C-alpha positions in Angstrom: 18.3 -30.4 56.2 18.0 -26.8 55.0 19.1 -25.6 51.6 18.8 -21.9 52.4 21.9 -19.8 52.0 21.6 -18.3 55.5 21.5 -21.8 57.0 24.4 -23.4 55.0 28.1 -22.9 54.5 29.7 -22.6 51.1 31.1 -26.1 51.5 27.6 -27.5 52.3 26.2 -25.7 49.2 28.9 -27.2 47.0 28.1 -30.6 48.4 24.3 -30.1 47.8 24.9 -29.2 44.2 27.4 -32.0 43.6 25.1 -34.6 45.1 22.1 -33.2 43.2 23.9 -33.3 39.8 25.7 -36.5 40.3 28.9 -36.8 38.2 30.1 -33.2 37.8 33.3 -34.1 36.0 31.6 -32.9 32.7 32.1 -36.3 31.0 29.0 -35.8 28.8 30.4 -33.3 26.4 30.3 -30.4 28.8 26.7 -30.6 29.8 27.3 -31.0 33.5 29.9 -28.2 33.5 27.1 -25.9 32.3 24.8 -27.0 35.1 27.5 -26.4 37.7 28.0 -22.9 36.3 24.3 -22.4 36.5 24.3 -23.1 40.3 27.5 -21.1 41.0 25.6 -18.1 42.4 24.0 -20.5 44.9 27.3 -21.9 45.9 28.7 -18.4 46.3 25.7 -17.4 48.4 24.3 -14.9 45.9 21.0 -16.5 44.9 18.8 -19.2 46.4 18.2 -22.4 44.6 14.6 -21.5 44.1 15.5 -18.3 42.3 18.0 -20.0 40.0 15.4 -22.7 39.1 12.7 -20.2 38.5 15.0 -18.2 36.2 15.8 -21.4 34.3 12.2 -22.4 34.0 11.2 -18.9 32.8 13.2 -19.6 29.6 10.6 -22.1 28.6 7.6 -19.8 28.8 6.1 -19.0 25.4 6.4 -15.5 24.0 2.6 -15.0 24.4 2.9 -15.3 28.2 5.8 -12.8 28.6 5.4 -9.2 27.5 8.0 -8.1 25.1 9.0 -11.6 24.1 8.0 -12.7 20.6 6.9 -16.2 19.7 9.1 -18.5 17.7 8.6 -17.8 14.0 9.0 -21.5 13.2 5.9 -22.3 15.2 3.5 -20.2 13.0 
């Protein structure tokens, strides 16, 4: 099965996200709703899953590894 936008319909992408996340009824104080929002660009055909996941993971790179981003002052 392909996950690429060019090879799936919007309905298939919605199903892929729903099955991947499990319960998307946001029953855990809104955490799942945030995840669904994160993948909305994939569902809408604007960004591939790979790109969304890479953007999410980039938020966890330390300031020393990203030019222009400072390190956490609490860690010093």
